N, C-alpha and C positions, 0 to 999 in steps of 0.2 A: 504492499499500499504505499502510495506516495506521501512523503511526509510535509513537503511543501513546494511551492513554486518560485526557484530564485531567478532573478533576472539579474544577469552578469554583464559588464563590459567594460572596456571596448573589447571586443573580439580579437583585435591586433594586439593586444597586450602579450608579451612573451610568456606569462605564466598562464595564459587562458586555458591552453589545452588541459594542463595538469589541474588546474582549479576546478574544470568543469568534471573531470574524471573523477577528482576526489568527492564532489557532490554527488554524482551519479551513482558511484559506489555506495554511499551513504543512503540511497533510497529518494533524493530530491529529483523533481522534475526540474530541469535547467533550459533557460531560453537566454540568449546573449544578443545585446544589441551591438551593432558595428557600425562603422564610417561609411556613409553611401560612397558606392563607386570605389571602393578599396577592399578587394579580396584578401582573406588571409587563411592561415591554416584552418582555423576552426569552422570556416564554411563547409570543409569535407567531413568532418565528424558526424559518425551516424548517432552521436549521443545528445545532441543539441541543435536546436533551430535556431539560425541568425536572423534576426530583423534590423534593417539598416534604418539610421537617422542621420540627419543632416551634420557633418563633421563641425564641432565647435570651433575648431581653428577656422572655419570659413564663416560662419555665421553663429553665434553664441545663442541669440534668441531663437532662431530657427531649430536649434537643437534641443533648447529646453521646450519648445512646442512639441518637436516628435517624440522626445522621451516621455512627456506628460501624456501624449496620446497612446504611446506603447503602453504605459501604466495601467491608462483606462481600458484597453483592450484586453489586457490581462487579467484583470480584476474581473471581467465577465467570463473568462474562460478557464481560469486556473481550476485545478482540481485538489489542490490541498487545501486546508485551512488557513494556512500561512503565506504571505506572500512577501519575499525578501528582495531588496535591492543593494547588490555588491557592487562596488566599483573597483576595477581591477587595474587601473593605471591612473596617472595625476589628473588628466584631463577629467577622468570618470569621477574622481574624488570631488574635484572643483564642479561638477555640473549635478552630481548627485547630492552634495550637500546643499545646494540650493534649491533644488526643485521642489514644489510643495507635495506632500505626501498625504493620501487619505489613509483615514484608520485603517484600513485593509493591509496597510504597506509598512515593511519596518526596514530600516536603513542599517545594513551591515557594513558600517564603515564610519570614518570621522565625520562629525557634524561639529557646528558652532565653533568654540575655541579650538578643539581637537583638529577640525578642519584646517583653520588657520595655520595650527601648529605643524601638520603635514604638508602643507603647500609652501611655508614662509621659512627658507633656511635662516635668516637672520634671527627668528622667534628661537628655533632649533637650537642655534649656536648659544645663545643665551643661557637655556634652560640646561643644554650638557655641561655648560661651563659651573652652572649652579650646582648641579648634580655631583660635581667633582670629577669629570672625565677631561682629558686633554683637549684643548681647542686651539687650533693655529690662529694667530693673530690674524684678526678680520678687520677690515675698513670697507666702507660703503662709499660707493661712486655712483652719483645721479646724472651727472654730465661728463663730457670729455675733458673739459678743466679740472674736475674733482679728481679724475683719473691721472691726467698727464702732470698735473700738479704735485703728486704724491711724492713724498721722498723715496725713492728708487731702492729696491734691493732686491735684485733679480737673483735667481728666477721666480716668477710670480704666475699664480694660477687665477684668472678671472672667469665667473660664472655668475649665472643670473640669480640675484636674491630670493627670487619666488620659482617653485618649480614649474608652474605655468601662470602668466599674467594675461589681463585682456589687454589688448591693443587694437584699438579702433573696434569693429565688430566681432573679433575672433580671438581665440586662446593663442597665445605666443609662448612657446617653450625657450626657445634660444639655445644656441651652444654655448660652449665654453671655449677658454684660448689659454694656451700655455705660453708666455712671453719669457723668452730667455736673456733678451737685451732691450734698449730703447727702441731700435726700429721695430722689432715685432710688436712692441707695446702699442706703438702708433698705427701699427697695421691693424691691430686687434680693435683699436679705439674706433678707426674707420669703418670696420665692418658691424660695430657693436651699434653706432649711429644712436646712442642716447635712447634705444627703445625701451629698456627698462632698466632698473636699478641693478648695479653689478656689485658682487663680495670680490673682495681683492684681498688674498691669501699668499702667503710663501707656497711656492710648487715644491713638495715632498715626494723623494724619490722612496718608494716602499713597495709593500705587498696589502692589496685590498683583503679585508676580512669583514664578515658578517656576524653578528649575534641576532638571534631569532627569539621568538616567545608567544604566549598567549597570555594576555594581562585579563584577568577574571577578578570578581570581587573577594577572591580569596587568596589573590597575590599570583604572581607570574607562575605559568605552569610552561611545560614542554621545552623546557631550553634546549637551543641547540646551536651550531656555530660551524663556519666555514672559512677556507682561507682559498684564493684565487691562484689557482695554479697558472693559468694564461688568459690574457685579454684578447678579445677578436682584434682589437686595435691596440697595439702597444702604447699609442698616444695617449690612449685613456678612455675605455668604452666598457660596457659591461662583458663579464666572464666568458670565455669559451671552454673552460673547463675548471672545475672547483673540486676541493677535497674536503670532506665533514672534518671537524676537529672538536675537542672538548672546549667549552666556553672557558675563557681564561679567568681566575678565580678573582683577579685584581679587577676586573671590569664588571663582575656580577652586580655588585652592591650599587656602584653609580648608574648602572643601567637601570636598575631597578629602582633608585630614587628618580631618575627621571621619568620612567614611565608611570610610577605611581604618584608622583606630584601633578602630573598631566591630567589626572583622573582618566587614562587611557584604558579603555576595553577592546578585546579583541587582539588579531594578530599583529605583529609590528616587526620591524627589521631595523638595526643600527649598523650603520656601516661606517667602518673605520680603515685606516691607511696606517699600517705598522712600518714605520721607518727603519733603516738599517742599524739604529742602534737599539732598537726592541721598543720603542716608545710607540703606543698605540694612539692615534689622532682621531677625533671625531669629525666623520665628514657629513653626515645627515641621517635622517629618521624617516623612514619610508612607512607610510600608514597604510600601505595596500600590498596585495601580493608582490613577492619579488622573483626576479627573474629565475633564480635557482630553486625554484618550488619542487622541480623534478628530483634534487636530491634531497630535500626533506621528505617527501612522499617515499622515496627508495628506502628510508630509515625508519618507514611506519610512522610517520609524523604528518596527520592528516589535518593540516592547518586550516585548509578551507572548509572543510566539514566541521570541524570544531569551531571555527569562527562564526559560522551561519547558525550552528545549534546553539552558541551562546548569546545570538543576538535575539534568536526565539525565547531562549530560557536562561537567565543571567544565572541559575544555579546548576545549570546541567554539567558544564565542565570543569566544576570544583576537584572532581576525582582524577583530572587527565594530569597525571605525574610522569609521562615518559621523557627521556632524555635520549638525544640523539646519539648514534653510535660514531665513533672516531674514525677515519681511515678510508671512507668510501669515496671513489672518484665518480661525477657525473659530468659528461661532455655534451655539448650542443654540436651536432655534426655540421650544420650549415655555418656556424661561426667558427667552428675548427678548420674549415675548409678556407674560410675567408681569411684566418689569421695569417698564412705565409705570403697572400697577397699584400697585405696592409705593411707587412715586414718589408716585401720587397720594394714597395714604394718609398719607404724609408722615413724619417722623421720630419715633421713639420717645424719643430722647434730646435734651437741650440742648447735649450735646456735638458733635452732626452739625450744624455750623453752614453748611457747604457741601453743602447739599442741592440735587440737580437741579431745574430745572423740569420740568413735565410735557410742555411741547410742543417744550422741547429733548431729552426722552427720547424721544418720538415722531420728532424729525428725524434723532437718530442710528440709530433703528431701520432707517427707511426709506432710509437712506444705504448702500447694498451696495456695499462694494469689489470691484472687478475680480479676480478668480480666488480670491475668498472659497470657504468651504466649510461643510458643515453638521455638527453632530454626528449620529452614528447613523444616517447615510443609507449606503443599499445597494442597488444597483439590483435586485439578485435577492431582495431581503429588505425590501420596503418597508412591511409591516405594522409592522416594529419601529418605523420613524421615527413612523408615524402614532401608535401606541400610546402611545409615548414622550412625545408632544407632551400625549395625554390624560391618564397618568398624572402628568405633572408639573403640570396644572392641578389634578387630583383631590387629589394629595399637599399642594399648598400652600393649597387652598381648605380642605379637610376637615381637613388635619394628622392623620395616624393617630396613635393614642396608645397607650403601653403598658398 
């Protein structure tokens, strides 16, 4: 018997297939909303129906109207007693936290102050510092003058202060820039064009790590962690391969303070960067499913299903005390195949002094660890895996633009 109807989106989110499978295996009926005109791997899944809405990056008001109409249509056709709205990426967090919901619907995602925290990196940095996490020195630039008149100490990292911002009629995510010298800084400022406020931080060489958990009224449950083995683009993109590890004891308490003080509920990810001296620096808080959800699920950590169950009944996940197992490797095939191409293209900044060699990149790819797993692979849904590889290539080569 179906437990509830869960509307997830956007379908293009990296974690979308794993989220859907976690929910389906728990007995939920799942519908996904997708950006109109943009196909994704989830369109080929036998376990979900995709409904298209206007991309908020194109027209945020039309996206609101389309999502609202979709919610109304599902209210009349849902089989379960519960109807849950579950955002899977930052644009969806922005959209879902603002769309009005009838009493029939429950939001399984950040709202109010927590939605602001999930999308505003300046707020996250202050909260992380107050909780005792190491935070890089951070300055805010609103205009090119703010940026270019700062006292320089290269290399620098420039990134938007918010995960998504409303620019004109649509949402804007914006890139980040690594600047190894004054010339690169001026070039970054020109491309930035003052569209959104920027955070300016020292560029730190190191290895990406993540800490994950489920925040319940009884505290944080289902702790786990990972370390990046490779990034698709060594210049600084999402991981193509990661390995599970134990949650570092020195980080558990400050992470718990950060999440508890925020009054957070449900799944979360804390992204960190560990430098060559061993210091772990706070990068950001993700308040929606993360890209390496496949690694968590291969350890039996069904964060998406637990997250939705907790949204339905706040007392239901009190007993979830599982802990992730260390040493499991999970790889995203499409991103792995893109990795040597990015390596071959070479670094875009003089700050990247430790660029991997092409042949080392090839050697790392063909070295498969025993017991490893793949992102987005499911025996009864193979079209998802194949199409996911294809769309990874398409998105990286063609780079769909707003």
